[in-house]
C-alpha positions, 0 to 999 in steps of 0.5 A, a space after each residue: 522695979 518697973 514691970 516690962 511693957 507688953 510689947 517687950 513680953 511678946 517679943 521675948 515669947 516670939 523669940 523663944 518660939 522661933 528658937 525652938 522651931 530652929 532647933 527642931 529644924 536643925 534636928 530634922 536636918 541632922 536626921 535626914 543627913 545622917 544616913 548620907 554621912 554614914 551610909 548603911 552598906 548593902 546586904 551581902 546578897 542584893 538580888 534573889 530571883 527564881 522561876 515561879 512555876 515550872 514543869 520538869 516532865 522532860 518534854 522540852 518546855 520549862 523543864 528546868 527552874 533558874 535561880 539567880 543570885 547577885 552577891 555583893 561581897 564574897 560569901 559562903 552560900 547555902 541554897 536548898 529546896 524545902 517542903 514541909 520544913 524538910 530539905 529535899 534537895 541541896 543546890 549549894 552547900 557552904 559554897 564560896 561565891 565571889 561578888 557578881 551574878 550566880 545562876 543555879 539550875 534545878 531540874 525538880 529532882 531531890 537529892 536521890 535523883 527522883 522527880 519530886 511530886 507536883 506542889 509548892 516548895 520553898 527555896 531557902 537561901 542562907 549566906 555568910 560573910 564574916 559576921 554578916 548573915 543573910 537569910 530569906 526564902 521564896 516559893 516555887 511550884 512544880 506543875 506537870 499536870 496537862 491542861 484538861 479540856 472541857 468541851 471539844 466539838 467540831 461540826 462540818 458545815 456540810 452536815 450541820 445547819 446553815 451558818 458561817 464556817 466550813 468547820 465550826 470549832 468550840 473548845 473550853 479549858 477547865 484549867 485556863 491557859 492558851 489554845 492553838 487551833 490548826 487545820 491539817 490534811 490527814 497525814 500532813 504535818 504542816 497546818 494549812 490554816 491556824 488560829 492562835 495561840 489565844 487566851 483560853 480562860 477557864 470554862 469559857 468557850 473559844 470558837 473558830 469558824 474556819 471557812 476552808 481558807 488556807 494560810 495563803 488566803 486561797 480556798 483549800 480543796 474539798 475533803 477531810 481535814 484534821 482540826 487539832 487543838 493544843 491547850 497550854 498552861 503557864 508551866 508549859 504543859 500541853 494537851 493535844 486533841 484532834 477531830 475530823 472535819 469535812 470541808 465541802 462548801 455544799 450541804 444537802 437534804 433528801 426526800 424522803 429523809 428516812 428511805 428504804 432500799 430501792 427508794 427514789 430520792 429527791 435531792 436539794 442542795 444549798 451552800 453552807 450559808 443556806 442559799 440554794 445552789 442554782 438549779 442549772 449547776 451540773 451535779 454528780 450523785 454517788 453512793 459511798 459506804 459510810 466508814 466514818 463520821 466527820 467530827 466523831 470518828 478519826 477514820 475517813 468517812 467515805 468507803 467504796 462506791 456503791 452503784 453507778 454515779 448519776 450525772 444531773 443538775 441541782 434543780 432536778 437531782 434524783 437517785 435511787 437507793 441501792 438494793 440489799 444495803 441499809 441506806 443508813 450505812 451509806 453516804 450520798 455524795 453530791 459534787 459539782 462537775 468542777 470538784 469545788 464543792 462536795 456535800 455529804 448527805 446521810 440517808 436514814 439515821 443521822 450520823 
């Protein structure tokens, strides 16, 4: 028998390889097409969504958690709140649900009606439809703790070193969240100016140099204002803090800085950025009893007048401290004739 030639042997090998490749290709195509020919039916629950964190403290903000289900086919459903392996609240018990969406509310209470403590819980979902089963869970957190403030400081430019802002506000949040800053007249409800809400990362200061301009863009009247800071977190908890601030547009210093009764004081005035008030500006000087300190006390700073007012000019301002009263119990109030700028000056001990 004559042996096959070499090219015939190569053709046999190539034909075998090609056949094997075609077979593999056919198998891969079959595996790819098989799911489409015999599609897997969807689960009996196709959506399970819920609130992640909420605050059931009855303040009107995020008090209720929502749990949403989309049922693909009629099912009997159990929905429970579980902590440490034990069911603390039953929201659905063997509830027959038709296809479609179902929303369930949870107010953060247990089966006895008591508000549960803060912490992480599990929402356990179990569904049955004939022989089919669907079991899953997800986390939910109760958080009713109000944000904690770190630093909250409000400086009145009329009492502080020169710099931008009639009211210089600094606040930090230990927990992080957001902060809304507002300025209000004492006893008022509508803020005359605001900033935010803006992010307040944990431990990082948020600052506001309020220049005494209202929401409409016009300067506000000089006087005492309340600076309100509202810290908020994701669950909707709030912490509200307030400090007073004096909007004056003028600041001053006296010589000597630590006087005694019946001492003649020289008064120098500047604006809150540090520029001297023109010497010819008409000024009225008046002592008032010190009943509060802006930024430190909630009470208005100015009590009854003490002694007669002195009309003068910024370049030659002089006044004598009254007899029988410690100067550190007084404010020296310097105001322009048109009332647009008022400085509080603390004789004696710093406020």
